[in-house]
N, C-alpha and C positions, 0 to 999 in steps of 0.2 A: 388450402394452404395459398398463401400469397405468393405471386410469381415476382421476379425480380424487379420488374419494372414497377408494379403497384407498390412494392414494397419502397423502392427508391423515392416513388412521389408521396408517399406517406411520410416517409423520413423527412424530405425537403421540407415539408410543410411544419415540420414539428422542431428543426434544428434551433433555430432561435432561441424559442423557449427552453430548450433542453440546456443551451449554453448559459441562459440566464439563471436557470435553478441551479445548475452545477458550479456556478460562479457565486450564487448567494450561499450555498453551503460550504464550498471550498476555500474561497477567496483568495484563490491562486490561479492564474490563467493557465499555466500548463498542467497543473493537476484537473482543472475544468473540462479542458480540451481532451485530456487522456480520458476522463470519466465518460465524456460524451462518446468519444469513439469507441471505446469498450463497450458501452450500453449498445450503440447501434451493432456492432459485431456480436454481441450475445444474443439480441433480438433477432437478427438475421439467422442465426444458427438455431433459434428456437421458434422461428416463425411459424413452424407447424403446430405449436401448442397454442396459437392464438385462435379461439374459437370464432369470434365474430369481429371482422374488421372495423366496425364502427367503434371498437374500444382500443384500437390500437394505440392511440394518444395517451390514454392512462396507461395502457399495458407498457408502453417504452417509457414513460415517465417513471414508473415504479421500478423499472430496471436500472434507469440512470440513478435513481435515489439509492438503490440498494449498493451501486457502484460507488458512488459519493460516500456513503458510510463505509464501506471497505477501506477507501482512501484515508478517511479521517481515523479508523482504527488503527491503520498502518502507521499513521502519523503519531498517534498517542505511544504506540509500542517504541517507536524510536525516541520519542521524548523520554520514555520509563529508562531508556539506556542512557540517556543523558542525566538522569537522576543518580545513576550508578557512578556517575563521575561527578563528584561533588563541585570541583573546581570550576566546572563549566555550567553546572545545572543552575549555578546562580544568577548567569548573564540574562539580562531582561533582551531577549532575541525571539521575536515572535516565529522566525524562521529556523530555529535551532533544531528541530526536527528533521528539516530538510537538509541542513549541515550534517548531521549525525548520519542520516541516510547515505548521503555522497562518501563521508567519511568510512562507513561500513563497506560500501561498495569498492572502495580502494585498499581495503585489508586483503592479505592473502588469503586463498581460498579456505585451508584450513581453519582460520581464524575467524573469517566471515562466517563460515557454517557454525561454528560452535556458538558465535555471538547471536545468530539467528535463531538457532534452536533455543538457546538458553532465554533470551530477552523478548523475542517476538513470539515465538511458539510456547514458550512457557514450559519447556521441558526441564527436569530436575537434571543435576549433575550426573546423578546414577542413571538415568533414562538416556541422556546424550552419550553416556560410557557405553552402553547397551547398543544404542543405534549406529554409533561409529566404530565400534569394536576395539575401543582404546581403554586405558585404565582411567579411573576417576581423577587420579592425580594430573593427569594428561589434560583431561577436560579443564580442570581448575587452572593448571598452568595456561592454556591456551586463553581461556577468559581473562587472566591476569594480563597477559602479553597484549591482548586486543584492547583491553581498557588503557593501558599504557599508550599505545598506538593512537587510539582515540583520543586520550587527552593531549598528546603532543599535537595531532593534527587540528583540534578544535580550540587550542588555545592559542589565544592573540599573541 
């Protein structure tokens, strides 16, 4: 297993390449930095799984690419929420999914959780009802209220 110093030295040699790849995939500086940091953290936690140190660069790059793919999936899911709000989905804005994510984060916790379970995690109303121990009608009303609040927050 790599010791802390060796790990730090190997990461330092890869940092620029990691950032370039994440920027190429995510095209957003903040997301790219987050992905690089998350990849380094995951690699540190799993460094005992690396069998040969000479493959460190490729191994770390694969971890980064997986982190970037997760970020892209999350963006698409937030964009899907925008599709549920027809009056804002038609806006030509490449950062709409970021705006939607921020608007969701500002929702009250009960609404935010319901929206994330329904749109991001793809649970049905019935499944959410079971998970949260609330009636189906409450799930539907929370989704409706959340859509209304999101529409208000995202309409210029």
